[in-house]
C-alpha positions as CSV (number, residue, x, y, z in Angstrom):
1,M,133.9,47.2,49.8
2,V,132.5,44.1,51.3
3,I,136.1,42.9,51.7
4,A,137.5,46.4,53.0
5,G,134.3,46.5,55.7
6,T,135.2,42.7,57.0
7,V,138.5,44.0,57.3
8,E,138.2,46.7,59.2
9,K,136.0,45.3,61.2
10,F,138.7,42.9,62.0
11,R,141.2,45.4,62.4
12,R,139.2,47.1,64.8
13,D,138.0,43.8,67.2
14,Q,141.5,43.9,67.5
15,C,142.9,47.0,68.5
16,N,143.8,47.8,72.2
17,P,141.5,49.7,74.3
18,S,144.0,52.2,75.0
19,S,145.7,52.4,71.6
20,D,145.6,52.3,67.7
21,E,147.4,49.9,66.7
22,S,146.6,46.8,65.0
23,S,148.4,43.4,65.1
24,M,146.7,42.4,62.0
25,S,149.7,41.7,59.6
26,V,150.0,44.5,56.4
27,Y,149.7,41.2,53.7
28,I,146.2,40.8,55.1
29,L,145.4,44.7,55.8
30,S,146.6,44.9,51.7
31,I,144.3,42.9,49.9
32,Q,141.9,45.6,50.8
33,S,144.0,47.9,48.8
34,I,144.9,45.5,46.0
35,C,140.8,44.8,45.4
36,M,139.4,48.4,45.4
37,G,142.4,49.0,42.7
38,V,141.4,46.4,40.5
39,S,137.8,47.6,40.3
40,E,138.9,50.7,39.6
41,V,140.4,49.7,36.6
42,F,137.6,47.4,35.7
43,A,135.1,50.3,36.3
44,M,137.7,52.8,34.1
45,V,137.9,50.2,31.5
46,A,134.5,50.3,31.6
47,S,134.2,54.0,31.2
48,Y,136.0,54.5,28.1
49,E,134.8,51.2,26.1
50,F,131.1,53.4,27.1
51,A,131.9,56.6,26.0
52,Y,134.2,55.5,22.8
53,F,132.5,53.0,21.6
54,A,128.9,53.5,22.8
55,A,127.4,57.2,22.9
56,P,127.1,59.2,20.7
57,Q,129.8,60.8,18.5
58,S,128.8,64.2,20.1
59,A,128.6,63.5,23.5
60,Q,131.7,61.2,23.6
61,S,134.0,64.3,25.7
62,L,131.0,65.0,27.9
63,F,131.3,61.3,28.8
64,M,134.8,61.2,29.7
65,S,134.6,64.8,31.1
66,L,132.4,63.6,33.9
67,R,134.3,61.0,34.5
68,F,137.4,62.7,34.9
69,A,135.6,64.8,36.7
70,S,134.2,62.5,39.4
71,I,137.3,60.8,39.5
72,G,138.4,64.6,40.5
73,V,136.1,64.8,43.3
74,S,136.1,61.7,44.9
75,S,140.6,62.0,45.4
76,F,139.3,65.7,47.2
77,I,136.8,64.3,49.3
78,G,139.3,61.4,49.8
79,S,142.3,63.6,50.7
80,G,140.4,64.7,53.9
């Protein structure tokens, strides 16, 4: 999130006041998406590992349903 915030600050500073276009390269802008994707993969693996190895047998489905519900809510909020 720090990387995404930093890149977004530089992108907004480079925009013209009369236009919403930025002169930054798409490769620089893709860094924040790649970092967010990698962090999401690590979070998914950790939640699966917790649900299947650390949680009691009776609570495994609860943990997985909470994980999928949080993904659904965040996707709904992110879709606008």
